[in-house]
LUMDO-592997 format. One record per residue (C-alpha): residue in three letters; x, y, z; chain; residue number from 1. Coordinates in nm, 2 decimals. Last residue first. Layout:
// residues N
<site><rest>ALA</rest><east>X</east><north>Y</north><up>Z</up><kette>A</kette><nr>NUM</nr></site>
...
***
This chain:
// residues 232
<site><rest>LYS</rest><east>-0.58</east><north>4.24</north><up>1.94</up><kette>A</kette><nr>232</nr></site>
<site><rest>PRO</rest><east>-0.62</east><north>4.56</north><up>2.14</up><kette>A</kette><nr>231</nr></site>
<site><rest>GLY</rest><east>-0.67</east><north>4.51</north><up>2.51</up><kette>A</kette><nr>230</nr></site>
<site><rest>HIS</rest><east>-0.93</east><north>4.30</north><up>2.68</up><kette>A</kette><nr>229</nr></site>
<site><rest>ASP</rest><east>-0.71</east><north>4.01</north><up>2.78</up><kette>A</kette><nr>228</nr></site>
<site><rest>LYS</rest><east>-0.42</east><north>4.25</north><up>2.87</up><kette>A</kette><nr>227</nr></site>
<site><rest>ASP</rest><east>-0.65</east><north>4.47</north><up>3.09</up><kette>A</kette><nr>226</nr></site>
<site><rest>LYS</rest><east>-0.78</east><north>4.15</north><up>3.26</up><kette>A</kette><nr>225</nr></site>
<site><rest>ARG</rest><east>-0.42</east><north>4.04</north><up>3.33</up><kette>A</kette><nr>224</nr></site>
<site><rest>GLU</rest><east>-0.34</east><north>4.38</north><up>3.48</up><kette>A</kette><nr>223</nr></site>
<site><rest>ALA</rest><east>-0.65</east><north>4.37</north><up>3.70</up><kette>A</kette><nr>222</nr></site>
<site><rest>GLY</rest><east>-0.57</east><north>4.02</north><up>3.82</up><kette>A</kette><nr>221</nr></site>
<site><rest>ASP</rest><east>-0.21</east><north>4.11</north><up>3.89</up><kette>A</kette><nr>220</nr></site>
<site><rest>GLY</rest><east>-0.29</east><north>4.42</north><up>4.10</up><kette>A</kette><nr>219</nr></site>
<site><rest>PRO</rest><east>-0.36</east><north>4.23</north><up>4.42</up><kette>A</kette><nr>218</nr></site>
<site><rest>ASN</rest><east>-0.02</east><north>4.06</north><up>4.39</up><kette>A</kette><nr>217</nr></site>
<site><rest>MET</rest><east>-0.03</east><north>3.68</north><up>4.33</up><kette>A</kette><nr>216</nr></site>
<site><rest>ARG</rest><east>0.15</east><north>3.45</north><up>4.56</up><kette>A</kette><nr>215</nr></site>
<site><rest>ARG</rest><east>0.29</east><north>3.13</north><up>4.41</up><kette>A</kette><nr>214</nr></site>
<site><rest>PRO</rest><east>0.20</east><north>2.83</north><up>4.61</up><kette>A</kette><nr>213</nr></site>
<site><rest>LYS</rest><east>0.47</east><north>2.71</north><up>4.85</up><kette>A</kette><nr>212</nr></site>
<site><rest>TRP</rest><east>0.66</east><north>2.39</north><up>4.77</up><kette>A</kette><nr>211</nr></site>
<site><rest>ILE</rest><east>0.85</east><north>2.24</north><up>5.07</up><kette>A</kette><nr>210</nr></site>
<site><rest>TYR</rest><east>0.59</east><north>2.37</north><up>5.31</up><kette>A</kette><nr>209</nr></site>
<site><rest>ILE</rest><east>0.69</east><north>2.30</north><up>5.67</up><kette>A</kette><nr>208</nr></site>
<site><rest>LYS</rest><east>0.44</east><north>2.33</north><up>5.96</up><kette>A</kette><nr>207</nr></site>
<site><rest>SER</rest><east>0.52</east><north>2.45</north><up>6.31</up><kette>A</kette><nr>206</nr></site>
<site><rest>GLU</rest><east>0.37</east><north>2.27</north><up>6.61</up><kette>A</kette><nr>205</nr></site>
<site><rest>THR</rest><east>0.13</east><north>2.48</north><up>6.81</up><kette>A</kette><nr>204</nr></site>
<site><rest>GLY</rest><east>-0.19</east><north>2.27</north><up>6.78</up><kette>A</kette><nr>203</nr></site>
<site><rest>ALA</rest><east>-0.17</east><north>2.17</north><up>7.15</up><kette>A</kette><nr>202</nr></site>
<site><rest>LYS</rest><east>-0.16</east><north>1.80</north><up>7.07</up><kette>A</kette><nr>201</nr></site>
<site><rest>LEU</rest><east>0.10</east><north>1.86</north><up>6.80</up><kette>A</kette><nr>200</nr></site>
<site><rest>ARG</rest><east>0.30</east><north>2.08</north><up>7.05</up><kette>A</kette><nr>199</nr></site>
<site><rest>GLU</rest><east>0.29</east><north>1.80</north><up>7.31</up><kette>A</kette><nr>198</nr></site>
<site><rest>ILE</rest><east>0.40</east><north>1.54</north><up>7.04</up><kette>A</kette><nr>197</nr></site>
<site><rest>ASN</rest><east>0.68</east><north>1.77</north><up>6.94</up><kette>A</kette><nr>196</nr></site>
<site><rest>LYS</rest><east>0.81</east><north>1.78</north><up>7.30</up><kette>A</kette><nr>195</nr></site>
<site><rest>ARG</rest><east>0.81</east><north>1.39</north><up>7.30</up><kette>A</kette><nr>194</nr></site>
<site><rest>HIS</rest><east>1.00</east><north>1.38</north><up>6.97</up><kette>A</kette><nr>193</nr></site>
<site><rest>THR</rest><east>1.31</east><north>1.21</north><up>7.12</up><kette>A</kette><nr>192</nr></site>
<site><rest>TYR</rest><east>1.09</east><north>0.95</north><up>7.28</up><kette>A</kette><nr>191</nr></site>
<site><rest>ILE</rest><east>0.89</east><north>0.87</north><up>6.97</up><kette>A</kette><nr>190</nr></site>
<site><rest>LEU</rest><east>1.22</east><north>0.83</north><up>6.77</up><kette>A</kette><nr>189</nr></site>
<site><rest>LEU</rest><east>1.37</east><north>0.61</north><up>7.04</up><kette>A</kette><nr>188</nr></site>
<site><rest>VAL</rest><east>1.06</east><north>0.38</north><up>7.04</up><kette>A</kette><nr>187</nr></site>
<site><rest>ALA</rest><east>1.09</east><north>0.33</north><up>6.66</up><kette>A</kette><nr>186</nr></site>
<site><rest>ILE</rest><east>1.47</east><north>0.28</north><up>6.69</up><kette>A</kette><nr>185</nr></site>
<site><rest>VAL</rest><east>1.42</east><north>0.02</north><up>6.96</up><kette>A</kette><nr>184</nr></site>
<site><rest>PHE</rest><east>1.17</east><north>-0.17</north><up>6.74</up><kette>A</kette><nr>183</nr></site>
<site><rest>SER</rest><east>1.41</east><north>-0.17</north><up>6.44</up><kette>A</kette><nr>182</nr></site>
<site><rest>PHE</rest><east>1.70</east><north>-0.28</north><up>6.66</up><kette>A</kette><nr>181</nr></site>
<site><rest>VAL</rest><east>1.50</east><north>-0.58</north><up>6.79</up><kette>A</kette><nr>180</nr></site>
<site><rest>VAL</rest><east>1.45</east><north>-0.69</north><up>6.43</up><kette>A</kette><nr>179</nr></site>
<site><rest>PHE</rest><east>1.81</east><north>-0.63</north><up>6.35</up><kette>A</kette><nr>178</nr></site>
<site><rest>PRO</rest><east>1.93</east><north>-0.83</north><up>6.65</up><kette>A</kette><nr>177</nr></site>
<site><rest>PRO</rest><east>1.68</east><north>-1.11</north><up>6.56</up><kette>A</kette><nr>176</nr></site>
<site><rest>SER</rest><east>1.82</east><north>-1.15</north><up>6.20</up><kette>A</kette><nr>175</nr></site>
<site><rest>GLY</rest><east>1.58</east><north>-1.36</north><up>5.99</up><kette>A</kette><nr>174</nr></site>
<site><rest>ASN</rest><east>1.36</east><north>-1.05</north><up>5.92</up><kette>A</kette><nr>173</nr></site>
<site><rest>VAL</rest><east>1.66</east><north>-0.90</north><up>5.74</up><kette>A</kette><nr>172</nr></site>
<site><rest>LYS</rest><east>1.66</east><north>-1.04</north><up>5.39</up><kette>A</kette><nr>171</nr></site>
<site><rest>PRO</rest><east>1.30</east><north>-1.16</north><up>5.39</up><kette>A</kette><nr>170</nr></site>
<site><rest>SER</rest><east>1.16</east><north>-0.81</north><up>5.45</up><kette>A</kette><nr>169</nr></site>
<site><rest>ILE</rest><east>0.82</east><north>-0.83</north><up>5.61</up><kette>A</kette><nr>168</nr></site>
<site><rest>LEU</rest><east>0.94</east><north>-0.79</north><up>5.96</up><kette>A</kette><nr>167</nr></site>
<site><rest>THR</rest><east>1.18</east><north>-0.51</north><up>5.87</up><kette>A</kette><nr>166</nr></site>
<site><rest>PHE</rest><east>0.91</east><north>-0.31</north><up>5.69</up><kette>A</kette><nr>165</nr></site>
<site><rest>VAL</rest><east>0.70</east><north>-0.33</north><up>6.01</up><kette>A</kette><nr>164</nr></site>
<site><rest>PRO</rest><east>0.99</east><north>-0.24</north><up>6.23</up><kette>A</kette><nr>163</nr></site>
<site><rest>PHE</rest><east>1.06</east><north>0.08</north><up>6.02</up><kette>A</kette><nr>162</nr></site>
<site><rest>CYS</rest><east>0.69</east><north>0.18</north><up>5.99</up><kette>A</kette><nr>161</nr></site>
<site><rest>CYS</rest><east>0.71</east><north>0.33</north><up>6.34</up><kette>A</kette><nr>160</nr></site>
<site><rest>GLY</rest><east>1.00</east><north>0.54</north><up>6.23</up><kette>A</kette><nr>159</nr></site>
<site><rest>ALA</rest><east>0.82</east><north>0.66</north><up>5.92</up><kette>A</kette><nr>158</nr></site>
<site><rest>VAL</rest><east>0.52</east><north>0.76</north><up>6.14</up><kette>A</kette><nr>157</nr></site>
<site><rest>MET</rest><east>0.76</east><north>0.94</north><up>6.39</up><kette>A</kette><nr>156</nr></site>
<site><rest>SER</rest><east>0.95</east><north>1.12</north><up>6.12</up><kette>A</kette><nr>155</nr></site>
<site><rest>SER</rest><east>0.63</east><north>1.24</north><up>5.94</up><kette>A</kette><nr>154</nr></site>
<site><rest>LEU</rest><east>0.48</east><north>1.37</north><up>6.26</up><kette>A</kette><nr>153</nr></site>
<site><rest>SER</rest><east>0.80</east><north>1.57</north><up>6.33</up><kette>A</kette><nr>152</nr></site>
<site><rest>VAL</rest><east>0.82</east><north>1.70</north><up>5.98</up><kette>A</kette><nr>151</nr></site>
<site><rest>TYR</rest><east>0.46</east><north>1.83</north><up>5.99</up><kette>A</kette><nr>150</nr></site>
<site><rest>HIS</rest><east>0.33</east><north>1.94</north><up>5.65</up><kette>A</kette><nr>149</nr></site>
<site><rest>SER</rest><east>0.04</east><north>1.69</north><up>5.70</up><kette>A</kette><nr>148</nr></site>
<site><rest>VAL</rest><east>-0.02</east><north>1.54</north><up>5.35</up><kette>A</kette><nr>147</nr></site>
<site><rest>MET</rest><east>0.31</east><north>1.63</north><up>5.17</up><kette>A</kette><nr>146</nr></site>
<site><rest>LEU</rest><east>0.51</east><north>1.54</north><up>5.49</up><kette>A</kette><nr>145</nr></site>
<site><rest>MET</rest><east>0.32</east><north>1.21</north><up>5.53</up><kette>A</kette><nr>144</nr></site>
<site><rest>VAL</rest><east>0.41</east><north>1.12</north><up>5.17</up><kette>A</kette><nr>143</nr></site>
<site><rest>PHE</rest><east>0.77</east><north>1.21</north><up>5.22</up><kette>A</kette><nr>142</nr></site>
<site><rest>TRP</rest><east>0.81</east><north>1.02</north><up>5.55</up><kette>A</kette><nr>141</nr></site>
<site><rest>VAL</rest><east>0.64</east><north>0.71</north><up>5.40</up><kette>A</kette><nr>140</nr></site>
<site><rest>GLY</rest><east>0.88</east><north>0.72</north><up>5.10</up><kette>A</kette><nr>139</nr></site>
<site><rest>PHE</rest><east>1.18</east><north>0.77</north><up>5.34</up><kette>A</kette><nr>138</nr></site>
<site><rest>CYS</rest><east>1.07</east><north>0.46</north><up>5.53</up><kette>A</kette><nr>137</nr></site>
<site><rest>LEU</rest><east>1.06</east><north>0.26</north><up>5.21</up><kette>A</kette><nr>136</nr></site>
<site><rest>LEU</rest><east>1.40</east><north>0.39</north><up>5.11</up><kette>A</kette><nr>135</nr></site>
<site><rest>ALA</rest><east>1.55</east><north>0.29</north><up>5.44</up><kette>A</kette><nr>134</nr></site>
<site><rest>VAL</rest><east>1.41</east><north>-0.06</north><up>5.41</up><kette>A</kette><nr>133</nr></site>
<site><rest>PRO</rest><east>1.55</east><north>-0.10</north><up>5.06</up><kette>A</kette><nr>132</nr></site>
<site><rest>PRO</rest><east>1.90</east><north>0.05</north><up>5.17</up><kette>A</kette><nr>131</nr></site>
<site><rest>TYR</rest><east>1.99</east><north>-0.22</north><up>5.42</up><kette>A</kette><nr>130</nr></site>
<site><rest>ILE</rest><east>2.29</east><north>-0.15</north><up>5.66</up><kette>A</kette><nr>129</nr></site>
<site><rest>GLY</rest><east>2.43</east><north>0.17</north><up>5.51</up><kette>A</kette><nr>128</nr></site>
<site><rest>THR</rest><east>2.08</east><north>0.30</north><up>5.45</up><kette>A</kette><nr>127</nr></site>
<site><rest>VAL</rest><east>2.01</east><north>0.24</north><up>5.82</up><kette>A</kette><nr>126</nr></site>
<site><rest>ALA</rest><east>2.31</east><north>0.47</north><up>5.90</up><kette>A</kette><nr>125</nr></site>
<site><rest>GLY</rest><east>2.20</east><north>0.75</north><up>5.66</up><kette>A</kette><nr>124</nr></site>
<site><rest>VAL</rest><east>1.85</east><north>0.74</north><up>5.79</up><kette>A</kette><nr>123</nr></site>
<site><rest>LEU</rest><east>1.98</east><north>0.75</north><up>6.15</up><kette>A</kette><nr>122</nr></site>
<site><rest>THR</rest><east>2.20</east><north>1.05</north><up>6.07</up><kette>A</kette><nr>121</nr></site>
<site><rest>ALA</rest><east>1.90</east><north>1.23</north><up>5.92</up><kette>A</kette><nr>120</nr></site>
<site><rest>VAL</rest><east>1.69</east><north>1.15</north><up>6.23</up><kette>A</kette><nr>119</nr></site>
<site><rest>GLY</rest><east>1.95</east><north>1.24</north><up>6.49</up><kette>A</kette><nr>118</nr></site>
<site><rest>LYS</rest><east>1.73</east><north>1.44</north><up>6.73</up><kette>A</kette><nr>117</nr></site>
<site><rest>GLY</rest><east>1.97</east><north>1.73</north><up>6.75</up><kette>A</kette><nr>116</nr></site>
<site><rest>GLY</rest><east>2.28</east><north>1.83</north><up>6.94</up><kette>A</kette><nr>115</nr></site>
<site><rest>ARG</rest><east>2.39</east><north>1.96</north><up>7.28</up><kette>A</kette><nr>114</nr></site>
<site><rest>PHE</rest><east>2.68</east><north>1.76</north><up>7.41</up><kette>A</kette><nr>113</nr></site>
<site><rest>GLY</rest><east>2.90</east><north>2.07</north><up>7.43</up><kette>A</kette><nr>112</nr></site>
<site><rest>ALA</rest><east>2.94</east><north>2.09</north><up>7.05</up><kette>A</kette><nr>111</nr></site>
<site><rest>PHE</rest><east>3.24</east><north>1.87</north><up>6.96</up><kette>A</kette><nr>110</nr></site>
<site><rest>ILE</rest><east>3.14</east><north>1.59</north><up>7.20</up><kette>A</kette><nr>109</nr></site>
<site><rest>PRO</rest><east>2.80</east><north>1.57</north><up>7.03</up><kette>A</kette><nr>108</nr></site>
<site><rest>PHE</rest><east>2.51</east><north>1.44</north><up>7.24</up><kette>A</kette><nr>107</nr></site>
<site><rest>ILE</rest><east>2.22</east><north>1.38</north><up>7.00</up><kette>A</kette><nr>106</nr></site>
<site><rest>HIS</rest><east>2.45</east><north>1.35</north><up>6.70</up><kette>A</kette><nr>105</nr></site>
<site><rest>GLY</rest><east>2.70</east><north>1.13</north><up>6.89</up><kette>A</kette><nr>104</nr></site>
<site><rest>LEU</rest><east>2.42</east><north>0.91</north><up>7.01</up><kette>A</kette><nr>103</nr></site>
<site><rest>VAL</rest><east>2.30</east><north>0.87</north><up>6.65</up><kette>A</kette><nr>102</nr></site>
<site><rest>ALA</rest><east>2.65</east><north>0.77</north><up>6.55</up><kette>A</kette><nr>101</nr></site>
<site><rest>ALA</rest><east>2.70</east><north>0.52</north><up>6.84</up><kette>A</kette><nr>100</nr></site>
<site><rest>PHE</rest><east>2.35</east><north>0.37</north><up>6.80</up><kette>A</kette><nr>99</nr></site>
<site><rest>VAL</rest><east>2.42</east><north>0.31</north><up>6.43</up><kette>A</kette><nr>98</nr></site>
<site><rest>ALA</rest><east>2.77</east><north>0.18</north><up>6.49</up><kette>A</kette><nr>97</nr></site>
<site><rest>GLY</rest><east>2.63</east><north>-0.08</north><up>6.73</up><kette>A</kette><nr>96</nr></site>
<site><rest>ILE</rest><east>2.38</east><north>-0.19</north><up>6.46</up><kette>A</kette><nr>95</nr></site>
<site><rest>LYS</rest><east>2.68</east><north>-0.22</north><up>6.23</up><kette>A</kette><nr>94</nr></site>
<site><rest>LEU</rest><east>2.87</east><north>-0.43</north><up>6.48</up><kette>A</kette><nr>93</nr></site>
<site><rest>ASN</rest><east>2.57</east><north>-0.66</north><up>6.51</up><kette>A</kette><nr>92</nr></site>
<site><rest>ILE</rest><east>2.55</east><north>-0.69</north><up>6.13</up><kette>A</kette><nr>91</nr></site>
<site><rest>ILE</rest><east>2.92</east><north>-0.76</north><up>6.10</up><kette>A</kette><nr>90</nr></site>
<site><rest>ASP</rest><east>2.90</east><north>-1.02</north><up>6.38</up><kette>A</kette><nr>89</nr></site>
<site><rest>ASN</rest><east>2.62</east><north>-1.20</north><up>6.19</up><kette>A</kette><nr>88</nr></site>
<site><rest>MET</rest><east>2.85</east><north>-1.20</north><up>5.88</up><kette>A</kette><nr>87</nr></site>
<site><rest>GLY</rest><east>3.13</east><north>-1.36</north><up>6.07</up><kette>A</kette><nr>86</nr></site>
<site><rest>ILE</rest><east>3.44</east><north>-1.20</north><up>6.24</up><kette>A</kette><nr>85</nr></site>
<site><rest>LEU</rest><east>3.73</east><north>-1.41</north><up>6.36</up><kette>A</kette><nr>84</nr></site>
<site><rest>ASP</rest><east>3.89</east><north>-1.42</north><up>6.02</up><kette>A</kette><nr>83</nr></site>
<site><rest>ASP</rest><east>3.91</east><north>-1.04</north><up>6.01</up><kette>A</kette><nr>82</nr></site>
<site><rest>TYR</rest><east>3.87</east><north>-0.92</north><up>5.66</up><kette>A</kette><nr>81</nr></site>
<site><rest>GLN</rest><east>3.50</east><north>-0.86</north><up>5.72</up><kette>A</kette><nr>80</nr></site>
<site><rest>MET</rest><east>3.60</east><north>-0.59</north><up>5.98</up><kette>A</kette><nr>79</nr></site>
<site><rest>LEU</rest><east>3.65</east><north>-0.34</north><up>5.70</up><kette>A</kette><nr>78</nr></site>
<site><rest>GLU</rest><east>3.27</east><north>-0.35</north><up>5.64</up><kette>A</kette><nr>77</nr></site>
<site><rest>ILE</rest><east>3.24</east><north>-0.15</north><up>5.97</up><kette>A</kette><nr>76</nr></site>
<site><rest>PHE</rest><east>3.32</east><north>0.17</north><up>5.77</up><kette>A</kette><nr>75</nr></site>
<site><rest>THR</rest><east>2.98</east><north>0.12</north><up>5.60</up><kette>A</kette><nr>74</nr></site>
<site><rest>VAL</rest><east>2.81</east><north>0.21</north><up>5.93</up><kette>A</kette><nr>73</nr></site>
<site><rest>ALA</rest><east>3.00</east><north>0.53</north><up>6.03</up><kette>A</kette><nr>72</nr></site>
<site><rest>VAL</rest><east>3.00</east><north>0.63</north><up>5.66</up><kette>A</kette><nr>71</nr></site>
<site><rest>PHE</rest><east>2.62</east><north>0.62</north><up>5.63</up><kette>A</kette><nr>70</nr></site>
<site><rest>GLY</rest><east>2.57</east><north>0.81</north><up>5.95</up><kette>A</kette><nr>69</nr></site>
<site><rest>LYS</rest><east>2.82</east><north>1.08</north><up>5.86</up><kette>A</kette><nr>68</nr></site>
<site><rest>LEU</rest><east>2.66</east><north>1.11</north><up>5.52</up><kette>A</kette><nr>67</nr></site>
<site><rest>PHE</rest><east>2.31</east><north>1.16</north><up>5.64</up><kette>A</kette><nr>66</nr></site>
<site><rest>ASP</rest><east>2.42</east><north>1.44</north><up>5.87</up><kette>A</kette><nr>65</nr></site>
<site><rest>LEU</rest><east>2.63</east><north>1.60</north><up>5.60</up><kette>A</kette><nr>64</nr></site>
<site><rest>ALA</rest><east>2.35</east><north>1.59</north><up>5.34</up><kette>A</kette><nr>63</nr></site>
<site><rest>PHE</rest><east>2.09</east><north>1.71</north><up>5.59</up><kette>A</kette><nr>62</nr></site>
<site><rest>VAL</rest><east>2.31</east><north>2.00</north><up>5.69</up><kette>A</kette><nr>61</nr></site>
<site><rest>PRO</rest><east>2.39</east><north>2.08</north><up>5.33</up><kette>A</kette><nr>60</nr></site>
<site><rest>LEU</rest><east>2.02</east><north>2.10</north><up>5.25</up><kette>A</kette><nr>59</nr></site>
<site><rest>ALA</rest><east>1.92</east><north>2.31</north><up>5.55</up><kette>A</kette><nr>58</nr></site>
<site><rest>ALA</rest><east>2.12</east><north>2.62</north><up>5.49</up><kette>A</kette><nr>57</nr></site>
<site><rest>ARG</rest><east>2.00</east><north>2.68</north><up>5.13</up><kette>A</kette><nr>56</nr></site>
<site><rest>ARG</rest><east>1.65</east><north>2.55</north><up>5.23</up><kette>A</kette><nr>55</nr></site>
<site><rest>GLY</rest><east>1.58</east><north>2.83</north><up>5.48</up><kette>A</kette><nr>54</nr></site>
<site><rest>LEU</rest><east>1.76</east><north>2.99</north><up>5.78</up><kette>A</kette><nr>53</nr></site>
<site><rest>VAL</rest><east>1.52</east><north>2.95</north><up>6.07</up><kette>A</kette><nr>52</nr></site>
<site><rest>ARG</rest><east>1.26</east><north>2.70</north><up>5.96</up><kette>A</kette><nr>51</nr></site>
<site><rest>LEU</rest><east>1.49</east><north>2.50</north><up>5.74</up><kette>A</kette><nr>50</nr></site>
<site><rest>MET</rest><east>1.77</east><north>2.50</north><up>6.00</up><kette>A</kette><nr>49</nr></site>
<site><rest>ASN</rest><east>1.52</east><north>2.38</north><up>6.25</up><kette>A</kette><nr>48</nr></site>
<site><rest>THR</rest><east>1.43</east><north>2.09</north><up>6.03</up><kette>A</kette><nr>47</nr></site>
<site><rest>THR</rest><east>1.78</east><north>2.00</north><up>5.94</up><kette>A</kette><nr>46</nr></site>
<site><rest>GLY</rest><east>1.91</east><north>1.96</north><up>6.29</up><kette>A</kette><nr>45</nr></site>
<site><rest>ALA</rest><east>2.06</east><north>2.14</north><up>6.59</up><kette>A</kette><nr>44</nr></site>
<site><rest>ASN</rest><east>1.74</east><north>2.18</north><up>6.78</up><kette>A</kette><nr>43</nr></site>
<site><rest>LYS</rest><east>1.67</east><north>2.51</north><up>6.96</up><kette>A</kette><nr>42</nr></site>
<site><rest>SER</rest><east>1.31</east><north>2.49</north><up>6.83</up><kette>A</kette><nr>41</nr></site>
<site><rest>GLY</rest><east>1.35</east><north>2.83</north><up>6.66</up><kette>A</kette><nr>40</nr></site>
<site><rest>HIS</rest><east>1.68</east><north>2.99</north><up>6.77</up><kette>A</kette><nr>39</nr></site>
<site><rest>GLU</rest><east>1.95</east><north>2.94</north><up>7.03</up><kette>A</kette><nr>38</nr></site>
<site><rest>ARG</rest><east>2.05</east><north>2.60</north><up>6.91</up><kette>A</kette><nr>37</nr></site>
<site><rest>ILE</rest><east>2.11</east><north>2.75</north><up>6.56</up><kette>A</kette><nr>36</nr></site>
<site><rest>ASP</rest><east>2.41</east><north>2.93</north><up>6.70</up><kette>A</kette><nr>35</nr></site>
<site><rest>ILE</rest><east>2.43</east><north>3.24</north><up>6.47</up><kette>A</kette><nr>34</nr></site>
<site><rest>GLY</rest><east>2.67</east><north>3.41</north><up>6.24</up><kette>A</kette><nr>33</nr></site>
<site><rest>TYR</rest><east>2.51</east><north>3.29</north><up>5.92</up><kette>A</kette><nr>32</nr></site>
<site><rest>TYR</rest><east>2.80</east><north>3.13</north><up>5.73</up><kette>A</kette><nr>31</nr></site>
<site><rest>LYS</rest><east>3.04</east><north>3.01</north><up>6.01</up><kette>A</kette><nr>30</nr></site>
<site><rest>LYS</rest><east>2.80</east><north>2.99</north><up>6.31</up><kette>A</kette><nr>29</nr></site>
<site><rest>GLY</rest><east>2.51</east><north>2.83</north><up>6.13</up><kette>A</kette><nr>28</nr></site>
<site><rest>ILE</rest><east>2.73</east><north>2.60</north><up>5.93</up><kette>A</kette><nr>27</nr></site>
<site><rest>TRP</rest><east>2.92</east><north>2.48</north><up>6.25</up><kette>A</kette><nr>26</nr></site>
<site><rest>VAL</rest><east>2.60</east><north>2.43</north><up>6.46</up><kette>A</kette><nr>25</nr></site>
<site><rest>ALA</rest><east>2.41</east><north>2.25</north><up>6.18</up><kette>A</kette><nr>24</nr></site>
<site><rest>SER</rest><east>2.71</east><north>2.03</north><up>6.09</up><kette>A</kette><nr>23</nr></site>
<site><rest>PRO</rest><east>2.77</east><north>1.92</north><up>6.45</up><kette>A</kette><nr>22</nr></site>
<site><rest>ILE</rest><east>3.02</east><north>1.64</north><up>6.39</up><kette>A</kette><nr>21</nr></site>
<site><rest>SER</rest><east>2.94</east><north>1.41</north><up>6.69</up><kette>A</kette><nr>20</nr></site>
<site><rest>GLY</rest><east>2.80</east><north>1.14</north><up>6.46</up><kette>A</kette><nr>19</nr></site>
<site><rest>LEU</rest><east>3.15</east><north>1.09</north><up>6.32</up><kette>A</kette><nr>18</nr></site>
<site><rest>LEU</rest><east>3.29</east><north>1.08</north><up>6.67</up><kette>A</kette><nr>17</nr></site>
<site><rest>TYR</rest><east>3.04</east><north>0.82</north><up>6.77</up><kette>A</kette><nr>16</nr></site>
<site><rest>ALA</rest><east>3.12</east><north>0.61</north><up>6.47</up><kette>A</kette><nr>15</nr></site>
<site><rest>ILE</rest><east>3.49</east><north>0.64</north><up>6.54</up><kette>A</kette><nr>14</nr></site>
<site><rest>ILE</rest><east>3.42</east><north>0.51</north><up>6.89</up><kette>A</kette><nr>13</nr></site>
<site><rest>ILE</rest><east>3.24</east><north>0.21</north><up>6.74</up><kette>A</kette><nr>12</nr></site>
<site><rest>MET</rest><east>3.53</east><north>0.15</north><up>6.51</up><kette>A</kette><nr>11</nr></site>
<site><rest>THR</rest><east>3.78</east><north>0.16</north><up>6.79</up><kette>A</kette><nr>10</nr></site>
<site><rest>THR</rest><east>3.58</east><north>-0.10</north><up>6.99</up><kette>A</kette><nr>9</nr></site>
<site><rest>ALA</rest><east>3.58</east><north>-0.33</north><up>6.69</up><kette>A</kette><nr>8</nr></site>
<site><rest>THR</rest><east>3.95</east><north>-0.29</north><up>6.64</up><kette>A</kette><nr>7</nr></site>
<site><rest>TYR</rest><east>4.03</east><north>-0.35</north><up>7.01</up><kette>A</kette><nr>6</nr></site>
<site><rest>ILE</rest><east>3.80</east><north>-0.66</north><up>7.02</up><kette>A</kette><nr>5</nr></site>
<site><rest>THR</rest><east>3.97</east><north>-0.80</north><up>6.71</up><kette>A</kette><nr>4</nr></site>
<site><rest>LEU</rest><east>4.32</east><north>-0.73</north><up>6.85</up><kette>A</kette><nr>3</nr></site>
<site><rest>ILE</rest><east>4.23</east><north>-0.91</north><up>7.17</up><kette>A</kette><nr>2</nr></site>
<site><rest>MET</rest><east>4.11</east><north>-1.21</north><up>6.97</up><kette>A</kette><nr>1</nr></site>
***
């Protein structure tokens, strides 16, 4: 029993350490010579990397943040080989690992406890528990982003849909800890985006356009017209 408790505690600590890997900070410093926390929204996350440094910098940050959340949770599967651990215990430990990984991202020990909001890490961690719910939330996020172009608003709406999808999913709605977890996550996302909410109300929140329309130079129209009316 003591060994089981020790192992479980160690895995939760590992989840926190994985979450503490400050991918945005390290990539910004190594490849761009800046601390991303001193620019833009001063948030060490994918969205701020996209605003400040572009997609080339943001994509690996998202991938790494997603991966560290996913690994932190799936690593708990090793506990199933312990005879004292049941399936409900595994789910509860995974939920604990999610909180630990997200906490590590928000307060990373490897970056002076100044991190990001933990959305990408949260998505990766939830995917490690139950992928269908995570995919549904991602779908909501993507649609909202295409309509509003606000990453913060999209994240909050997707987060609020998380408990709804949990309640209608027969595979997880029978697990009270997971249901409570989904509501806590929704509240946590709203709390961590409180400054974004203020900017949304004030109309000062930055928009993100994944696909920008092609800009046409003033002379393009005239050149095209000349070509259309040129010799056949």
